[in-house]
C-alpha positions in Angstrom: -25.4 5.8 -31.6 -28.8 6.5 -30.2 -30.3 10.0 -30.4 -31.7 11.3 -27.1 -33.4 14.5 -26.1 -31.9 16.7 -23.4 -33.5 19.8 -22.1 -31.3 22.8 -21.3 -32.3 26.3 -20.1 -31.9 28.9 -22.8 -29.1 30.6 -20.8 -27.1 27.4 -20.4 -27.6 26.5 -24.1 -26.5 29.9 -25.2 -23.4 29.7 -23.0 -22.7 26.2 -24.3 -23.1 27.3 -27.9 -20.8 30.3 -27.3 -17.9 28.1 -26.3 -15.2 27.6 -29.0 -14.7 23.9 -28.3 -18.4 23.3 -28.5 -18.5 25.1 -31.9 -15.5 23.0 -33.1 -16.7 19.6 -31.8 -20.4 20.0 -31.7 -22.9 19.9 -28.8 -23.3 16.1 -29.0 -19.6 15.3 -28.7 -19.1 17.7 -25.8 -22.1 16.3 -23.9 -20.8 12.7 -24.6 -17.4 13.6 -23.2 -18.9 15.3 -20.2 -21.1 12.2 -19.5 -18.1 9.9 -19.8 -16.0 12.0 -17.5 -18.8 12.2 -14.9 -19.3 8.4 -15.0 -15.6 7.8 -14.7 -15.4 10.2 -11.7 -18.3 8.4 -10.0 -16.6 5.0 -10.6 -13.3 6.3 -9.2 -15.1 7.7 -6.2 -16.8 4.4 -5.5 -13.5 2.6 -5.7 -11.9 5.1 -3.4 -14.8 4.7 -0.9 -14.5 0.9 -1.0 -10.7 1.2 -0.4 -11.3 3.6 2.5 -13.9 1.2 4.0 -11.5 -1.8 3.6 -8.3 0.0 4.8 -9.6 2.9 6.8 -9.1 3.6 10.5 -11.3 0.7 11.5 -9.1 -1.8 9.6 -7.0 -3.8 12.0 -3.2 -3.2 11.8 -1.4 -5.7 9.6 0.4 -7.1 12.7 -3.0 -8.2 14.1 -4.1 -9.7 10.7 -0.9 -11.7 10.4 -0.5 -12.7 14.0 0.4 -16.4 14.3 1.5 -16.8 10.8 5.2 -16.5 11.5 5.0 -19.4 14.0 3.1 -21.5 11.5 5.5 -20.9 8.6 7.9 -23.7 7.6 11.5 -22.8 8.0 13.3 -21.8 4.8 15.7 -24.5 3.5 19.4 -23.8 3.7 20.8 -22.3 0.6 
């Protein structure tokens, strides 16, 4: 792991240090977990936004997208 320097206001640092989970796990572990969760939420948001762009209200109905394919399909062989 690489050590980094992070600046906190004294009030925020005092509140962080007062938390029982922070005292149990340590500041570094808690900050790592927070950073991981934040990055994961951002990635999930990006995926949701891309999905909304691709399948949102401006996306053509599936019937329009598949128009003409039923006529082009080969008939199924008899079973």
